[in-house]
FINU-515251 format. One line per field, with one value per residue (C-alpha): x negated, y, z negated. Coordinates in Angstrom, 3 decimals, decimal comma, padded with zeros to 6 digits. Layout:
c1 c(X; ...)
c2 c(Y; ...)
c3 c(Z; ...)
//
This chain:
c1 c(-015,749; -014,172; -016,730; -016,272; -015,565; -018,716; -020,464; -018,529; -018,701; -021,878; -021,031; -024,526; -026,078; -024,921; -026,975; -026,717; -027,571; -027,062; -026,575; -026,239; -024,524; -023,239; -019,762; -019,249; -018,179; -018,600; -021,070; -021,432; -023,179; -021,473; -022,644; -021,900; -022,540; -022,209; -022,373; -022,086; -020,440; -022,485; -020,446; -022,015; -019,211; -019,976; -017,230; -015,758; -014,465; -012,643; -008,823; -007,323; -008,017; -005,844; -006,563; -004,864; -005,888; -008,785; -011,386; -010,226; -009,958; -008,382; -010,414; -009,054; -011,323; -011,683; -011,958; -009,221; -009,690; -010,271; -009,004; -010,432; -009,787; -012,051; -011,268; -014,079; -014,630; -016,343; -017,260; -019,359; -020,076; -018,876; -016,895; -014,590; -013,582; -009,774; -008,928; -010,178; -007,460; -007,834; -005,789; -006,090; -004,953; -001,659; -000,434; -000,428; 002,265; 001,359; 004,346; 004,576; 004,415; 002,874; 000,860; 002,274; -000,251; 000,778; -001,644; -001,292; -002,223; -001,763; -000,287; -000,644; 002,567; 003,534; 000,460; 001,062; -000,576; 002,032; 001,379; 003,161; 003,076; 002,360; 003,217; 001,195; 002,391; -000,060; 000,617; -000,852; -002,204; -004,126; -003,823; -002,441; -000,415; 003,344; 005,726; 005,310; 003,715; 006,416; 005,978; 007,630; 008,887; 010,240; 007,628; 004,902; 002,878; 002,707; 000,815; -000,805; 001,720; 004,669; 005,182; 006,277; 007,813; 010,172; 010,389; 013,603; 012,021; 013,088; 010,555; 010,812; 009,122; 009,016; 008,532; 006,212; 008,795; 011,640; 010,583; 014,088; 015,189; 014,330; 014,146; 014,438; 014,122; 016,159; 015,500; 015,334; 013,730; 011,341; 008,435; 006,275; 003,872; 005,686; 009,116; 010,086; 011,938; 013,029; 013,853; 017,288; 018,198; 018,762; 019,579; 019,112; 017,608; 018,176; 014,632; 011,436; 009,733; 005,914; 005,227; 006,535; 005,313; 005,557; 005,675; 003,983; 005,358; 008,921; 008,854; 010,746; 010,120; 009,951; 010,005; 007,839; 009,297; 007,217; 008,329; 007,133; 010,395; 010,666; 013,348; 013,949; 015,178; 017,857; 019,624; 022,312; 021,159; 018,624; 018,730; 016,702; 014,796; 014,712; 011,767; 008,240; 007,158; 004,437; 001,661; 000,545; -001,204; 001,168; 000,326; 002,601; 000,638; 003,695; 007,532; 007,235; 003,705; 002,272; -000,763; -001,259; -004,615; -005,124; -005,468; -001,965; -000,343; 003,458; 006,096; 008,812; 011,993; 014,427; 016,967; 017,605; 015,980; 013,343; 009,876; 007,736; 003,950; 001,910; -001,710; -003,481; -007,230; -009,746; -010,737; -010,006; -006,875; -008,177; -006,298; -004,939; -003,271; -005,583; -004,643; -002,256; -003,102; -004,157; -007,611; -007,930; -011,147; -012,468; -015,516; -017,391; -016,111; -013,182; -010,686; -008,306; -004,884; -002,090; 001,513; 002,322; -000,892; -002,982; -006,677; -007,759; -011,430; -013,776; -016,347; -019,237; -019,734; -022,552; -022,438; -019,837; -015,992; -014,253; -011,580; -009,631; -009,623; -008,358; -008,333; -007,408; -007,854; -011,154; -012,558; -012,564; -013,248; -014,015; -014,095; -015,494; -016,962; -021,003; -023,715; -024,035; -020,137; -018,007; -019,215; -017,657; -018,475; -017,179; -017,670; -016,665; -016,018; -013,877; -012,507; -010,821; -014,278; -014,095; -013,297; -010,647; -012,275; -010,887; -011,839; -011,451; -011,512; -015,347; -015,212; -015,209; -012,388; -009,721; -008,628; -005,042; -002,378; -001,889; -005,485; -006,296; -006,069; -003,904; -001,118; 001,482; 004,892; 006,212; 004,158; 006,123; 004,671; 004,843; 008,052; 005,889; 002,541; -000,287; -003,421; -006,034; -008,488; -011,982; -011,658; -014,746; -013,051; -009,635; -008,412; -006,705; -004,949; -005,206; -001,745; 000,907; -000,289; 001,580; 001,768; 002,830; 003,466; 004,096; 005,078; 002,985; 005,297; 008,623; 007,258; 009,339; 007,813; 008,436; 006,701; 006,616; 005,212; 004,725; 008,044; 010,331; 009,408; 005,524; 004,810; 001,574; -000,097; -003,534; -005,465; -002,738; -000,191; 002,772; 005,359; 008,143; 006,964; 008,494; 011,927; 012,835; 009,165; 008,549; 005,617; 003,358; 000,623; 001,422; -000,861; -001,001; -002,255; -002,799; -003,086; -004,411; -005,448; -009,218; -012,294; -015,325; -018,148; -015,843; -013,289; -009,871; -009,787; -007,326; -007,585; -006,256; -006,052; -003,943; -002,129; -000,954; 001,705; 002,120; 004,576; 001,693; 001,886; -001,794; -002,966; -005,802; -004,969; -008,383; -007,692; -004,415; -004,117; -000,796; -001,820; -004,274; -003,206; -006,761; -008,975; -012,247; -013,673; -015,057; -014,194; -010,437; -009,561; -007,543; -010,309; -009,828; -012,877; -011,941; -012,682; -016,023; -016,363; -018,913; -019,705; -021,684; -019,783; -016,016; -014,003; -010,532; -008,067; -005,901; -008,339; -011,376; -013,661; -016,761; -018,267; -020,739; -023,874; -027,056; -028,409; -031,341; -030,198; -031,439; -029,214; -031,013; -030,298; -026,489; -026,093; -027,737; -024,928; -022,050; -020,177; -018,869; -018,311; -019,004; -021,195; -021,527; -021,863; -023,052; -022,786; -023,676; -021,341; -022,116; -020,958; -024,505; -025,151; -027,982; -029,858; -032,473; -033,459; -031,109; -027,412; -025,011; -021,631; -019,522; -021,263; -018,879; -019,371; -017,294; -016,832; -016,464; -015,391; -015,591; -016,071; -012,692; -012,765; -011,448; -012,205; -013,997; -015,248; -016,607; -019,421; -018,996; -021,778; -020,746; -023,125; -024,377; -022,800; -024,710; -024,740; -028,474; -027,904; -029,756; -028,706; -030,927; -031,117; -029,903; -026,499; -026,381; -026,677; -023,877; -021,730; -022,502; -021,639; -018,413; -017,546; -018,048; -017,218; -014,557; -011,647; -012,994; -014,358; -014,260; -017,410; -016,585; -013,844; -012,646; -015,046; -017,688; -015,105; -014,244; -017,924; -017,920; -015,811; -018,708; -016,586; -014,244; -011,000; -009,344; -010,166; -013,105; -013,711; -016,373; -017,116; -018,214; -020,888; -022,143; -022,418; -024,172; -026,632; -027,505; -027,716; -030,545; -032,350; -032,093; -030,826; -031,304; -028,761; -025,167; -023,542; -022,095; -020,002; -016,353)
c2 c(-093,128; -090,056; -087,446; -084,216; -081,097; -079,398; -082,017; -080,938; -077,196; -075,848; -072,316; -072,073; -071,727; -068,114; -066,070; -062,498; -059,804; -056,108; -054,480; -050,739; -049,643; -046,379; -046,087; -044,878; -041,137; -041,000; -039,091; -041,393; -044,824; -047,846; -050,598; -054,217; -057,392; -061,115; -064,600; -068,084; -071,094; -074,203; -077,268; -080,742; -082,468; -083,203; -081,658; -079,523; -076,261; -073,101; -073,835; -070,927; -067,876; -065,697; -062,515; -062,705; -059,822; -057,943; -059,391; -062,928; -064,865; -068,384; -070,573; -073,662; -075,929; -079,471; -082,146; -084,595; -086,800; -084,311; -080,858; -078,676; -075,282; -072,665; -069,523; -067,034; -063,682; -061,052; -058,974; -061,688; -063,444; -066,985; -069,649; -071,867; -075,331; -075,683; -078,933; -081,927; -083,861; -086,980; -085,975; -083,610; -079,874; -079,138; -075,908; -073,025; -070,826; -068,187; -067,109; -064,501; -067,119; -070,035; -071,583; -074,481; -076,865; -079,290; -082,353; -085,378; -088,639; -092,351; -095,323; -098,945; -100,921; -104,310; -104,549; -101,254; -098,002; -095,285; -091,576; -089,205; -085,521; -084,595; -081,106; -079,678; -076,694; -074,601; -071,609; -068,420; -067,129; -070,162; -072,652; -075,315; -077,830; -077,083; -079,988; -083,329; -083,951; -084,056; -087,042; -086,533; -089,763; -089,969; -087,692; -089,445; -086,393; -082,668; -080,250; -077,204; -074,359; -076,696; -076,037; -073,242; -072,761; -069,972; -068,111; -069,793; -073,247; -074,110; -076,208; -075,993; -078,389; -079,211; -082,515; -082,507; -085,029; -082,751; -079,117; -077,793; -079,099; -077,371; -079,645; -079,039; -081,800; -083,644; -085,731; -089,588; -090,906; -090,027; -091,789; -090,671; -088,629; -088,179; -086,876; -088,653; -086,452; -087,036; -084,652; -083,195; -081,190; -077,422; -076,406; -077,066; -074,176; -073,085; -073,525; -075,190; -073,837; -073,624; -072,778; -071,605; -068,523; -067,671; -063,924; -063,554; -060,118; -061,144; -064,942; -065,217; -067,761; -066,948; -069,223; -068,377; -070,220; -071,456; -068,472; -065,747; -065,192; -064,551; -065,787; -065,122; -068,043; -067,100; -069,257; -070,572; -069,423; -068,469; -065,096; -064,188; -060,956; -059,191; -057,071; -057,791; -061,489; -062,491; -064,759; -067,972; -067,930; -065,187; -064,026; -061,642; -058,754; -057,552; -057,663; -055,375; -055,973; -058,989; -060,052; -063,035; -064,827; -062,818; -059,587; -058,017; -056,188; -056,021; -054,188; -056,522; -054,645; -056,593; -053,776; -053,923; -057,510; -056,021; -056,651; -053,811; -054,373; -051,664; -052,616; -055,102; -055,786; -058,093; -059,979; -062,897; -061,801; -060,571; -057,642; -056,303; -053,380; -050,766; -047,603; -045,806; -047,820; -051,032; -052,424; -054,542; -056,508; -055,596; -057,262; -057,172; -053,620; -052,544; -050,239; -048,247; -047,925; -045,407; -046,634; -046,305; -048,454; -045,255; -045,558; -043,272; -044,439; -047,288; -049,068; -051,341; -054,805; -057,292; -059,021; -061,676; -061,781; -062,560; -065,336; -063,589; -059,977; -058,451; -055,156; -053,889; -050,293; -049,143; -052,543; -054,658; -058,427; -060,646; -064,479; -066,721; -070,272; -069,970; -072,510; -073,209; -073,374; -070,363; -066,717; -063,858; -060,314; -057,300; -053,724; -050,560; -048,862; -045,711; -045,311; -042,194; -040,565; -041,741; -039,000; -039,257; -040,194; -037,683; -036,262; -032,598; -029,697; -030,034; -033,656; -035,355; -037,629; -035,868; -033,344; -032,052; -029,749; -027,453; -027,340; -026,480; -022,637; -019,716; -018,733; -015,863; -017,220; -015,202; -017,407; -020,472; -024,163; -026,971; -029,170; -032,232; -032,108; -034,431; -035,885; -037,701; -039,740; -040,394; -044,057; -045,151; -044,259; -045,652; -048,136; -051,014; -053,833; -052,447; -051,060; -049,311; -045,724; -043,003; -039,220; -036,805; -033,316; -031,171; -027,529; -026,204; -023,351; -025,151; -028,623; -030,173; -033,304; -035,195; -038,630; -041,062; -044,566; -046,544; -048,398; -045,267; -042,706; -042,019; -042,628; -043,994; -043,545; -044,762; -042,815; -039,985; -039,923; -037,666; -036,573; -033,764; -030,387; -028,903; -027,615; -024,909; -023,525; -021,097; -019,060; -020,962; -023,604; -027,096; -029,924; -032,791; -035,985; -039,203; -042,581; -045,922; -044,200; -043,933; -045,353; -044,008; -046,513; -049,216; -048,616; -046,973; -043,259; -040,322; -037,497; -034,132; -030,752; -027,584; -025,369; -021,972; -019,897; -016,133; -013,378; -011,259; -010,841; -009,481; -012,844; -014,665; -016,836; -018,142; -021,431; -021,926; -025,416; -025,039; -027,228; -026,416; -026,344; -025,155; -027,292; -028,344; -026,645; -023,329; -021,985; -021,714; -018,150; -018,766; -020,706; -021,076; -019,963; -022,155; -025,386; -027,156; -026,991; -028,175; -027,595; -030,734; -033,295; -034,306; -033,852; -035,422; -032,667; -034,961; -037,571; -035,152; -037,979; -036,570; -038,705; -038,268; -038,050; -039,789; -042,556; -041,497; -037,751; -035,833; -033,849; -030,822; -031,628; -032,285; -029,194; -027,153; -028,300; -027,300; -023,987; -023,184; -020,151; -021,037; -023,588; -026,977; -029,833; -033,167; -036,634; -040,020; -042,905; -043,724; -040,360; -039,021; -035,559; -035,225; -032,119; -033,714; -036,797; -039,173; -039,618; -042,123; -043,564; -042,592; -039,326; -036,451; -032,648; -030,684; -026,730; -024,671; -020,932; -019,471; -022,837; -024,228; -026,754; -025,715; -028,539; -031,936; -034,149; -037,776; -038,818; -041,884; -043,327; -046,329; -049,228; -047,928; -050,367; -049,727; -046,079; -045,378; -043,587; -045,874; -048,625; -051,756; -055,470; -054,730; -053,672; -056,750; -058,754; -056,964; -057,530; -061,243; -061,674; -059,806; -061,837; -065,169; -064,353; -061,624; -063,877; -064,957; -061,466; -057,987; -057,220; -054,161; -051,789; -048,179; -046,130; -048,765; -051,094; -048,611; -048,002; -051,781; -050,915; -050,658; -050,584; -047,896; -049,980; -049,310; -052,531; -054,811; -058,054; -060,611; -058,698; -055,793; -058,054; -059,297; -055,451; -054,467; -057,464; -056,593; -052,850; -053,517; -056,316; -055,593; -052,102; -049,776; -048,311; -048,322; -045,264; -043,290; -040,862; -041,232)
c3 c(008,298; 010,068; 010,595; 008,957; 010,829; 009,511; 011,667; 014,712; 014,072; 012,515; 011,399; 009,807; 013,123; 013,754; 016,306; 015,321; 017,947; 017,512; 020,799; 021,456; 024,632; 025,912; 027,310; 030,892; 031,019; 026,965; 025,000; 022,058; 021,398; 020,446; 018,489; 019,400; 017,293; 018,281; 016,810; 018,196; 016,756; 018,142; 018,939; 018,542; 020,298; 024,107; 026,378; 023,691; 024,908; 023,714; 024,125; 022,445; 020,341; 018,126; 016,237; 012,743; 010,612; 009,017; 011,520; 011,198; 014,372; 014,624; 017,253; 018,684; 020,664; 021,522; 024,347; 025,604; 022,519; 019,646; 018,662; 015,854; 014,313; 012,967; 011,110; 011,623; 009,608; 011,832; 008,882; 007,160; 010,345; 008,890; 009,951; 008,063; 009,463; 009,316; 010,810; 012,947; 014,611; 016,820; 019,912; 022,857; 022,396; 024,142; 022,764; 019,966; 018,552; 016,072; 014,137; 011,386; 008,629; 010,224; 012,943; 014,926; 016,931; 019,414; 020,249; 022,290; 020,750; 021,423; 019,310; 019,987; 019,578; 020,759; 022,811; 024,587; 024,514; 024,108; 024,319; 021,785; 020,701; 017,083; 015,781; 012,878; 010,878; 008,768; 006,690; 008,160; 004,827; 003,627; 006,451; 004,176; 006,003; 005,789; 005,481; 007,305; 010,516; 013,332; 015,865; 019,190; 020,898; 024,461; 025,735; 027,859; 028,617; 027,601; 029,865; 028,948; 028,729; 028,139; 024,552; 022,423; 018,951; 017,818; 014,588; 013,671; 013,554; 017,033; 019,289; 023,054; 025,524; 029,207; 030,821; 033,825; 035,466; 034,999; 035,531; 035,634; 032,199; 028,755; 025,895; 022,179; 019,432; 016,852; 013,949; 014,446; 011,459; 008,514; 006,713; 003,671; 005,941; 009,272; 010,612; 013,796; 016,531; 019,970; 022,991; 023,327; 026,521; 026,027; 029,426; 033,075; 034,895; 038,542; 039,468; 038,238; 035,194; 035,067; 031,409; 028,202; 026,397; 022,853; 021,658; 018,207; 017,620; 017,566; 017,431; 020,760; 023,551; 027,346; 030,457; 033,564; 036,723; 039,554; 041,627; 039,096; 037,429; 033,734; 031,495; 027,709; 025,639; 023,238; 020,466; 022,819; 026,265; 028,822; 030,285; 033,365; 033,894; 037,249; 038,633; 039,486; 039,405; 036,801; 037,323; 035,639; 032,287; 030,820; 027,247; 025,361; 023,823; 022,017; 022,546; 025,662; 027,046; 028,691; 030,868; 033,154; 033,867; 037,022; 034,772; 035,905; 032,950; 032,728; 030,770; 029,820; 028,713; 026,513; 026,643; 030,447; 031,135; 033,708; 034,416; 035,561; 036,831; 035,160; 036,322; 038,442; 037,765; 039,391; 036,334; 034,130; 032,557; 029,143; 027,679; 024,355; 022,727; 021,298; 019,556; 021,884; 025,007; 026,523; 026,929; 030,131; 031,138; 034,458; 035,595; 032,282; 031,647; 029,640; 031,009; 028,654; 030,192; 029,366; 028,865; 032,619; 033,446; 034,510; 033,781; 030,902; 030,208; 030,404; 028,186; 029,187; 027,693; 027,958; 031,253; 030,599; 030,734; 027,518; 027,835; 025,056; 023,881; 020,746; 018,963; 015,571; 014,431; 015,868; 016,542; 019,738; 019,745; 022,774; 022,540; 025,208; 025,849; 025,770; 026,547; 022,773; 022,008; 021,247; 021,353; 019,343; 020,384; 018,462; 018,593; 016,746; 020,203; 019,670; 023,207; 022,328; 022,969; 026,460; 028,756; 031,540; 034,758; 037,259; 040,504; 040,561; 043,246; 043,417; 044,324; 047,620; 046,814; 048,828; 051,330; 050,333; 052,154; 050,647; 049,282; 045,698; 045,399; 044,911; 047,355; 047,555; 046,920; 049,765; 052,379; 051,084; 051,256; 053,640; 053,165; 052,668; 050,831; 051,987; 050,407; 052,476; 050,470; 051,290; 052,678; 050,779; 047,688; 048,229; 045,551; 047,113; 045,375; 041,868; 041,170; 042,923; 044,199; 042,533; 042,815; 039,927; 040,350; 037,274; 037,208; 034,207; 033,568; 033,315; 032,466; 035,201; 036,543; 039,755; 040,436; 043,499; 044,013; 047,305; 046,514; 045,776; 048,336; 048,696; 052,341; 053,459; 056,873; 056,867; 054,141; 054,138; 051,456; 051,890; 049,343; 049,190; 048,104; 044,676; 045,303; 044,612; 044,835; 041,942; 040,806; 038,663; 038,451; 040,052; 038,821; 041,293; 039,912; 041,929; 040,181; 041,568; 044,627; 044,281; 042,437; 040,647; 040,292; 041,524; 038,962; 039,335; 038,618; 038,797; 041,306; 039,681; 041,279; 040,966; 043,573; 042,253; 043,669; 042,664; 043,184; 043,947; 047,758; 047,800; 046,413; 047,926; 050,858; 051,410; 050,066; 052,093; 053,254; 054,951; 057,950; 060,874; 064,389; 065,460; 067,591; 066,416; 069,508; 068,269; 071,672; 070,749; 070,396; 067,129; 065,481; 061,506; 059,712; 056,908; 058,949; 059,718; 063,585; 066,133; 069,855; 069,807; 067,751; 067,854; 064,789; 064,655; 063,590; 061,481; 059,966; 059,944; 060,999; 062,969; 065,742; 068,434; 066,302; 067,427; 065,345; 063,267; 063,100; 060,123; 057,767; 059,035; 062,659; 061,969; 060,003; 062,776; 065,002; 062,588; 062,229; 058,942; 056,552; 053,114; 050,962; 052,481; 049,991; 051,486; 049,703; 051,129; 051,287; 047,556; 046,618; 045,732; 046,689; 049,354; 050,859; 053,254; 055,108; 057,215; 056,602; 058,117; 058,198; 055,223; 054,474; 053,751; 054,465; 052,108; 052,682; 049,692; 049,589; 046,135; 044,706; 046,157; 048,861; 052,222; 054,561; 054,450; 057,363; 057,111; 059,507; 061,554; 063,569; 065,790; 065,064; 061,614; 059,214; 056,152; 055,880; 056,540; 059,740; 061,909; 064,098; 064,105; 063,146; 059,510; 061,077; 063,211; 059,882; 058,445; 061,336; 061,494; 057,719; 058,362; 061,453; 059,741; 056,121; 056,059; 055,409; 052,216; 050,932; 052,231; 053,927; 056,234; 055,340; 055,896; 058,104; 058,231; 059,857; 062,256; 062,953; 064,142; 066,933; 069,323; 072,520; 071,097; 071,984; 068,569; 066,935; 065,882; 067,712; 068,455; 071,611; 069,370; 067,798; 071,081; 072,246; 069,232; 069,407; 073,043; 072,465; 069,885; 071,315; 074,848; 075,619; 072,684; 070,374; 071,272; 072,729; 069,748; 071,891; 073,016)
//
C-alpha cells in the first residue's frame, strides 16, 4: 500500500523558536520566529519554494524517485500535505490561477523501461487537481530548468540532446485518466539554451542562453534582449526584476528589450521585492536595495543563508534546507526603520577635490572633481561604481558609472565638475564604491559655492602643488606634513615609519593645523598605543576634513604596527592561497613589497623571512 504523505512529512514536529535580533544601523528590535518540517524520506531535499499569499508558502521537496508538496501557513505554524508523486522533480511553474508541476517517471513496456514526463496541474486556491495528468512521450530526460508553463496554457521544454531547439507539445491520445502528448518543435535558436524561466507576475516565459543572453518567448516568436548577461539559476521577481543564483539583481525592460545589472552580491542568490525596494541576501544579512541597486539599509538574520527569500507587506520569509528537513524563518522586520548607511564629511572614507566646505563662486572650481577612497574601504566586485552630483537649488542631477564616463585610476575616481557652476549646495553621492562592516555603503558629502566673495576658503580642496616637505616656502597649512616621514602628494600615503612606533611618537613627527582624528585599519578611532599599516590620519578644521594620510609600514601585513613572524605567516598564506581567495589587498599588498620594486613577488617573502629570523626588521624607508 502506498505510504501516505503524512508519513513522509510530519508537520506535527514543528520546532518553534522566537529569536530577537537588532538590525544594523537601526534603533528597533525585530522579532523572528522559525519552524521546521521534518522529513522521514532519506535523501529528500528542498527543491523549490514559492510564496502564495497571506503567509502561505508552497514547498516542493523530494528525491530522485519521489516528489512531495506541502502548503505551510506561517501564521499558525502548520503544514498541510498536498501531494506525493512517484517520480523525480523536474520543474514548477506558478501561474495566477494554477500550479503546474513536472516530474520524471518511468514505465515498463515490452520488456523495456522508458522514461517519460508527467505534468500535473493544481488550482492555486485549493490545490485540487485540474484536468487529466499530461504524459509527455518522446522525451527521455528532462533536466532541471528545462521546463516552463505560460499563462496561456502553452508548455515549453528543452531536450538536453538538442539545446538549440525549443519545444512545445501537441495531443496524441487520451485515456480516462491521462492525456498523452508529444513534443513539437517551436523554434530553432541561434545558440544553445541553458534554462527556461517562468515569470509568475505576467505568466511569461524567458530563455537563458549558455552565454548569458536573455530571450522572451512570445506566442509566435522568440525575441532577444541586449545588455548585461545574466547568470544561471535565474528567477523572475516580477515582470521587470530578476535575480540569479550568484546573487546578481537585474532589471529586465520589456519595452526596449534590455537587461541592466543593478547589484552583484557575494551570496547564494536569494532576493525578493519588499515594499519600495529589493531585499537581497548577503552572507546571512539582508540588504535593502533601491530601484537603482544602491544599498539603503541592512538587517541581520540568524547565521544561515536562505535558499529562497520572500516578502509580503511587513513580513519577510526565508526558506532553506536544514538537518531535519525544511526550515522556514519569518520576521516582521520593518526595514524602513533602517537608516541609510552613509559616510559623511566626518568619516575617513574619502579625500575629495574639492573637499566638503564653502567656496566663493568667484574662485571657480577644478574642471574635474576627484574622490580618493581609503583603499581598505574600497568596494570591489559588488556593482558598478557610480557618482551622482545634484544641485540642491535647481534639482539638476548628473550621474556617471564606470561604463559611461567615470574614470578610475587606482583609488581615484574623476568626473566632470558641474557646468555651469552656480551658487548653491552640490551633494555628491558615491555608490558601490566603499564598504561599512564589510557591506556596501554610500559616501555622501556636500560642496557649497556662494556669491559672497568673503566666504571661507579654509576648506578649499582645489588641488595642492605643495610638497610634503614643510621647508617649502609655499607650504599649505591645510595639509599634514612631516620632516621625518615621506607623504605622497597624490595618494597621501605616508611611509618611513619605524615598526613598533607608537601613535604618540608618530604624531610628534607630524605638522598640522587643526584636529587630527586617527583610526586604525578597521576604522576604529584610536588615541594611544601602536598603530600600523592601514591607519588613517584625518585633519579637521572647524569640523571639516582638510587632508587625510594613510600609514604604510613595509612588512607590517596585519596592521598591528610590528614586523614579526605573524607577518611572515600572512605572506605565506597570500603566496600560496591568493589565487583562490584574497588574502592581501590595498595598502597591505603594497606593504608586502619589501624590496620596493613596485610589485610583490616571492623574493619579498624571502626578504621578509630573512629580515625577521636573521637580520631584524626590514628597512621601511625608501
